[in-house]
Each structure stands twice: as C-alpha cells, then as structure tokens.
N, CA, C and O atoms as a DFTB+ gen file, in Angstrom:
316 C
 N C O
     1  1      15.775     -36.250       6.987
     2  2      15.114     -36.943       8.361
     3  2      14.811     -37.726       6.868
     4  3      14.799     -37.342       5.699
     5  1      14.538     -39.223       7.648
     6  2      14.159     -40.463       6.798
     7  2      12.749     -40.389       6.699
     8  3      12.326     -40.252       7.847
     9  1      11.685     -40.417       5.775
    10  2      10.427     -40.819       5.698
    11  2      10.141     -42.158       5.318
    12  3      10.640     -42.796       4.392
    13  1       9.253     -42.519       6.166
    14  2       8.512     -43.512       5.907
    15  2       6.993     -43.453       4.979
    16  3       6.044     -42.980       5.606
    17  1       6.808     -43.756       4.006
    18  2       5.650     -43.506       3.859
    19  2       4.873     -44.199       3.307
    20  3       4.768     -44.557       2.134
    21  1       3.958     -44.514       4.747
    22  2       3.071     -45.942       4.725
    23  2       1.868     -45.843       3.494
    24  3       1.479     -46.788       2.808
    25  1       1.388     -44.393       3.419
    26  2       0.431     -44.333       2.604
    27  2       0.131     -45.226       1.230
    28  3      -0.872     -45.848       0.881
    29  1       1.253     -45.052       0.683
    30  2       1.161     -45.141      -0.695
    31  2       1.201     -46.697      -0.806
    32  3       0.963     -47.186      -1.910
    33  1       1.495     -47.550       0.294
    34  2       0.798     -49.024      -0.454
    35  2      -0.377     -49.184      -0.458
    36  3      -0.861     -49.721      -1.454
    37  1      -1.043     -48.876       0.378
    38  2      -2.561     -48.374       0.568
    39  2      -2.542     -49.849       1.552
    40  3      -3.082     -50.881       1.151
    41  1      -1.855     -49.756       2.848
    42  2      -2.116     -50.919       3.582
    43  2      -3.060     -51.393       4.319
    44  3      -3.569     -50.383       4.805
    45  1      -3.632     -52.318       4.722
    46  2      -4.588     -52.539       6.034
    47  2      -3.935     -51.871       7.267
    48  3      -2.811     -51.387       7.132
    49  1      -4.525     -51.817       8.381
    50  2      -3.700     -51.252       9.747
    51  2      -2.907     -52.604      10.090
    52  3      -1.979     -52.280      10.831
    53  1      -2.894     -53.799       9.887
    54  2      -2.116     -54.826      10.447
    55  2      -0.768     -54.185       9.412
    56  3       0.187     -53.570       9.887
    57  1      -0.924     -54.449       8.102
    58  2       0.466     -54.205       7.306
    59  2       1.086     -53.155       7.612
    60  3       2.311     -53.242       7.693
    61  1       0.439     -51.869       7.870
    62  2       0.906     -50.752       7.690
    63  2       1.652     -51.140       9.503
    64  3       2.771     -50.684       9.736
    65  1       1.114     -51.750      10.327
    66  2       2.070     -51.921      11.526
    67  2       3.544     -52.656      11.434
    68  3       4.604     -52.375      11.994
    69  1       3.101     -54.004      10.245
    70  2       4.545     -54.247       9.973
    71  2       5.212     -53.273       9.438
    72  3       6.258     -53.041      10.043
    73  1       4.949     -52.393       8.236
    74  2       5.863     -51.874       7.823
    75  2       6.517     -50.692       8.987
    76  3       7.694     -50.333       8.965
    77  1       5.483     -50.189       9.984
    78  2       5.838     -49.275      10.545
    79  2       7.463     -49.767      11.436
    80  3       8.505     -49.142      11.637
    81  1       7.022     -51.143      11.786
    82  2       7.981     -51.766      12.152
    83  2       9.344     -52.055      11.900
    84  3      10.275     -51.902      12.690
    85  1       9.402     -52.574      10.498
    86  2      10.245     -52.505       9.818
    87  2      11.384     -51.283       9.091
    88  3      12.339     -51.299       8.314
    89  1      10.665     -50.351       9.823
    90  2      11.345     -48.736       9.161
    91  2      11.577     -48.494      10.106
    92  3      12.320     -47.513      10.103
    93  1      11.239     -49.042      11.618
    94  2      12.066     -48.723      12.874
    95  2      13.368     -49.443      12.818
    96  3      14.424     -48.853      13.046
    97  1      13.319     -50.541      12.558
    98  2      14.311     -51.728      12.925
    99  2      15.294     -51.315      11.862
   100  3      16.468     -51.284      12.234
   101  1      15.048     -50.998      10.639
   102  2      15.929     -50.249       9.440
   103  2      16.595     -49.147       9.790
   104  3      17.823     -49.062       9.788
   105  1      15.631     -48.045      10.183
   106  2      16.397     -46.802      10.931
   107  2      17.364     -46.866      11.953
   108  3      18.309     -46.077      11.972
   109  1      17.191     -47.811      12.874
   110  2      17.966     -48.047      13.959
   111  2      19.168     -49.108      13.434
   112  3      20.275     -49.184      13.967
   113  1      18.863     -49.660      12.641
   114  2      20.104     -50.454      12.177
   115  2      21.090     -49.388      11.472
   116  3      22.270     -49.668      11.258
   117  1      20.411     -47.910      11.063
   118  2      21.363     -46.867      10.660
   119  2      22.376     -45.908      11.590
   120  3      23.319     -45.169      11.308
   121  1      21.668     -46.314      12.925
   122  2      21.942     -45.142      13.676
   123  2      20.698     -44.274      13.915
   124  3      20.536     -43.982      15.100
   125  1      20.142     -43.982      13.392
   126  2      18.981     -42.959      13.418
   127  2      18.160     -43.185      14.499
   128  3      17.851     -44.251      15.032
   129  1      17.744     -41.696      14.840
   130  2      16.803     -41.919      15.954
   131  2      15.422     -41.284      15.701
   132  3      14.509     -41.351      16.524
   133  1      15.332     -40.691      14.562
   134  2      14.112     -39.521      14.411
   135  2      13.828     -40.382      13.174
   136  3      14.706     -41.045      12.622
   137  1      12.499     -40.332      12.753
   138  2      11.934     -40.447      10.993
   139  2      10.895     -40.073      10.993
   140  3      10.660     -39.671      12.133
   141  1      10.154     -39.961      10.438
   142  2       8.746     -39.154       9.886
   143  2       8.072     -40.408       9.483
   144  3       8.738     -41.333       9.017
   145  1       6.982     -40.483       9.611
   146  2       6.134     -41.937       9.134
   147  2       4.638     -40.996       8.655
   148  3       3.777     -40.378       9.281
   149  1       4.870     -41.256       7.391
   150  2       3.626     -40.700       6.311
   151  2       2.425     -41.291       6.441
   152  3       2.464     -42.316       5.761
   153  1       1.162     -41.152       7.070
   154  2       0.128     -42.452       6.867
   155  2      -1.353     -41.898       6.209
   156  3      -2.322     -42.655       6.136
   157  1      -1.392     -40.721       5.822
   158  2      -2.449     -40.198       5.311
   159  2      -3.218     -39.411       6.221
   160  3      -2.903     -39.121       7.375
   161  1      -4.340     -39.064       5.552
   162  2      -5.295     -38.595       6.753
   163  2      -6.953     -39.344       6.833
   164  3      -7.784     -39.171       7.725
   165  1      -7.065     -40.091       5.757
   166  2      -8.292     -40.363       5.337
   167  2      -8.897     -40.023       4.555
   168  3      -8.578     -38.906       4.149
   169  1     -10.185     -40.736       3.798
   170  2     -10.752     -39.550       3.111
   171  2     -12.068     -38.670       3.603
   172  3     -12.714     -38.013       2.786
   173  1     -12.336     -38.704       4.709
   174  2     -13.305     -37.900       5.682
   175  2     -12.232     -36.792       5.436
   176  3     -12.767     -35.738       5.090
   177  1     -10.883     -36.728       5.516
   178  2     -10.435     -35.412       6.671
   179  2     -10.009     -35.784       7.763
   180  3      -8.811     -35.623       7.995
   181  1     -10.687     -36.262       8.542
   182  2     -10.708     -36.729      10.226
   183  2      -9.823     -37.157      10.371
   184  3      -9.269     -36.304      11.064
   185  1      -8.724     -38.401      10.172
   186  2      -8.068     -39.359      10.526
   187  2      -8.933     -40.771      10.096
   188  3      -9.963     -41.005      10.728
   189  1      -8.473     -41.775       8.939
   190  2      -9.287     -42.889       9.105
   191  2      -8.511     -43.929       9.799
   192  3      -7.719     -43.586      10.677
   193  1      -8.705     -45.491       9.406
   194  2      -8.120     -46.358      10.519
   195  2      -6.946     -46.705      10.442
   196  3      -6.482     -47.276      11.429
   197  1      -6.021     -46.473       9.193
   198  2      -4.859     -46.151       9.432
   199  2      -4.146     -45.288      10.081
   200  3      -2.979     -45.580      10.339
   201  1      -4.680     -44.049      10.483
   202  2      -4.301     -43.020      11.273
   203  2      -4.216     -43.572      12.752
   204  3      -3.239     -43.794      13.469
   205  1      -5.194     -43.677      12.904
   206  2      -5.848     -44.150      14.803
   207  2      -5.225     -45.594      14.694
   208  3      -4.914     -46.069      15.786
   209  1      -4.936     -46.531      13.394
   210  2      -4.501     -47.716      14.065
   211  2      -2.881     -47.160      14.172
   212  3      -2.513     -47.261      15.342
   213  1      -1.982     -46.692      13.427
   214  2      -0.653     -46.492      13.563
   215  2      -0.435     -45.913      14.816
   216  3       0.381     -46.444      15.570
   217  1      -1.343     -44.397      15.327
   218  2      -1.202     -44.256      16.851
   219  2      -1.327     -45.328      17.898
   220  3      -0.634     -45.450      18.908
   221  1      -2.225     -46.009      17.533
   222  2      -2.277     -46.738      18.614
   223  2      -1.148     -47.926      18.601
   224  3      -1.005     -48.661      19.578
   225  1      -0.489     -48.033      17.612
   226  2       0.458     -49.415      17.288
   227  2       1.583     -48.093      18.124
   228  3       2.424     -48.375      18.977
   229  1       1.396     -47.161      17.777
   230  2       2.943     -46.236      18.359
   231  2       2.867     -46.224      20.090
   232  3       3.833     -46.420      20.828
   233  1       1.666     -45.984      20.461
   234  2       1.507     -45.810      22.146
   235  2       1.391     -47.286      22.362
   236  3       1.082     -47.555      23.523
   237  1       1.564     -48.418      21.502
   238  2       1.968     -49.871      22.289
   239  2       3.321     -49.892      22.159
   240  3       3.950     -50.761      22.761
   241  1       3.721     -49.324      21.678
   242  2       5.749     -49.725      21.220
   243  2       6.404     -48.300      22.404
   244  3       7.536     -48.274      22.887
   245  1       5.543     -47.478      22.576
   246  2       6.362     -46.500      23.713
   247  2       5.503     -47.152      24.907
   248  3       5.849     -46.738      26.014
   249  1       4.459     -48.083      24.909
   250  2       4.420     -48.463      26.456
   251  2       4.996     -49.670      26.905
   252  3       4.900     -49.948      28.100
   253  1       5.824     -50.747      25.805
   254  2       6.654     -51.546      25.740
   255  2       8.113     -50.822      25.572
   256  3       9.097     -51.523      25.337
   257  1       8.192     -49.827      25.660
   258  2       9.672     -49.028      25.698
   259  2      10.572     -49.618      24.482
   260  3      11.767     -49.892      24.597
   261  1       9.625     -49.804      23.021
   262  2      10.482     -49.953      22.502
   263  2      11.036     -48.490      21.309
   264  3      11.879     -48.363      20.421
   265  1      10.064     -47.679      21.910
   266  2      10.326     -45.979      21.135
   267  2      10.052     -45.408      22.392
   268  3       9.321     -45.701      23.338
   269  1      10.631     -44.753      22.203
   270  2      10.945     -43.552      23.451
   271  2       9.892     -42.561      23.862
   272  3       9.600     -42.211      25.005
   273  1       9.326     -42.135      22.603
   274  2       8.351     -41.318      22.171
   275  2       7.902     -40.906      20.748
   276  3       8.835     -41.028      19.955
   277  1       6.718     -40.438      20.162
   278  2       6.333     -40.094      18.892
   279  2       5.664     -38.742      18.749
   280  3       4.889     -38.331      19.613
   281  1       5.924     -38.135      17.795
   282  2       4.755     -36.759      17.937
   283  2       4.345     -36.693      17.464
   284  3       4.995     -36.505      16.436
   285  1       2.871     -36.689      17.192
   286  2       1.281     -36.350      16.116
   287  2       1.857     -35.140      15.544
   288  3       2.690     -34.514      16.198
   289  1       1.488     -34.742      14.363
   290  2       1.971     -33.540      13.354
   291  2       1.186     -32.084      14.035
   292  3       1.528     -30.901      14.020
   293  1       0.163     -32.690      14.534
   294  2      -0.577     -31.556      14.858
   295  2      -0.070     -31.176      16.171
   296  3      -0.548     -30.143      16.640
   297  1       0.706     -31.732      16.784
   298  2       1.503     -30.886      17.976
   299  2       3.158     -30.410      17.467
   300  3       3.867     -29.511      17.920
   301  1       3.385     -31.228      16.544
   302  2       4.755     -30.747      16.283
   303  2       4.367     -29.557      15.562
   304  3       5.004     -28.611      16.026
   305  1       3.348     -29.077      14.327
   306  2       3.527     -27.889      14.247
   307  2       3.040     -26.834      15.085
   308  3       3.006     -25.721      14.560
   309  1       2.548     -26.968      16.600
   310  2       3.098     -26.140      17.499
   311  2       4.186     -25.710      18.257
   312  3       4.241     -24.763      19.041
   313  1       5.070     -26.534      17.925
   314  2       6.624     -26.440      18.530
   315  2       7.149     -25.364      17.745
   316  3       8.310     -24.989      17.908
C-alpha cells in the first residue's frame, strides 16, 4: 500500500491539505484506489490541528464525491 507521510514535512494544515490532494492525484494516476496517510497525532497524544484538519478536509472531499470514503485508524483497528 502506498503511504503519504504528511507529518514528516511538519506542514501547516493548509499545506497538509495540498500534500493530501497531490498524493490523491498521484495515486489515482497510478491507478491506485487506496493509500495510507500518516499525519501524526499531535504533541498532546489526543490529536492536534493536523489530525483534525486533515480529517475535516477528507470529509470535504467525500462530500464533494472526490473520494468515496476514508477510514480513521481507530476504526481500521477494529476491523
């Protein structure tokens, strides 16, 4: 599975959205339908701005039917 390690660049939420979109377009061009996004969990361990910002962005992409869905890790661990 392809992995987009967004956290390694230490981006702002806006920059992270661009990185996610670029990875989405790149993986679609390769014919891939699934990829993993690593966004980090924030210094508090409860999820920082990057985590919540990327999830909000993914919700927007889903609402616009640009992506079918996404699975947060906590739900993926339950499968």
